[in-house]
Steps between C-alpha positions, in 0.01 A plus 500: 500500500711440808612805696803433717600761757845465656593714797841538658662719767216452747496732805509234774239374744514807725488871430577758763262778591555843344293815487308367197524124550386294797724222622400168343613144558459167320455680168393301194407596144268342243270571206148620587201349320267746326204592719627286789758696702525221757592241237873520439684267261819337628602708801878522518695600813666843477846355566492257207779541245263503203125475454318360198134502408333344196164624378281395212352786298343564162629751251207662322609668177277772361558697181621808687630356829578191703368398841606241757228324700504243777412430863806687631480793257353816657373832367315632196600459134812704419566514873557133587745397769603218733497567875796383706360508854723531805357339813600409852423140592392422858566181695155367407590551129256788446640806330463876499573689178695822552645596162456423128690551177320530165687336213365715218429288192425799275869593528616182325655587162291392199783290352528303826126426493533388135787264582331371818187428295714279276695327780206471738705643788528852641765548769537789745813537711538753782665579829254500790667751734461875456774764540422530874544125555125439537267269301452639149166676444326746263452469123789302351610559142826456309781542586400381850360185338642337187248326273625234256320247278647196672637409843861458385 
């Protein structure tokens, strides 16, 4: 199964300092590989109009539940998620992670999983800026993310 994540409304490359958020510059976002927090798939600048990531995963159907597995799928069964990692990128192209969002897979409606199993594509669409204008973080579930069985 292909999992396509599309992000829009990115927060920009710079975020000002507030009481709870340090000032950051040259912000990028990407998908973190399981067990390898310094391996980020397809870093996208924070001022891009839209971001898109494509992952390959396996849907494991069991009599009483389903599970999604793959190199970018994190967490235990019935608690799986995809990490969107926010990083600052330095001039030498190294990065420092400062925030993450968990795209919670257990919150996907059963009928969407059934249809995605048939189509081979699961699509998640979300805005990447929080209410304070900062990079989106925390556990993300519908309605913040919309899951559909195909990209269009």
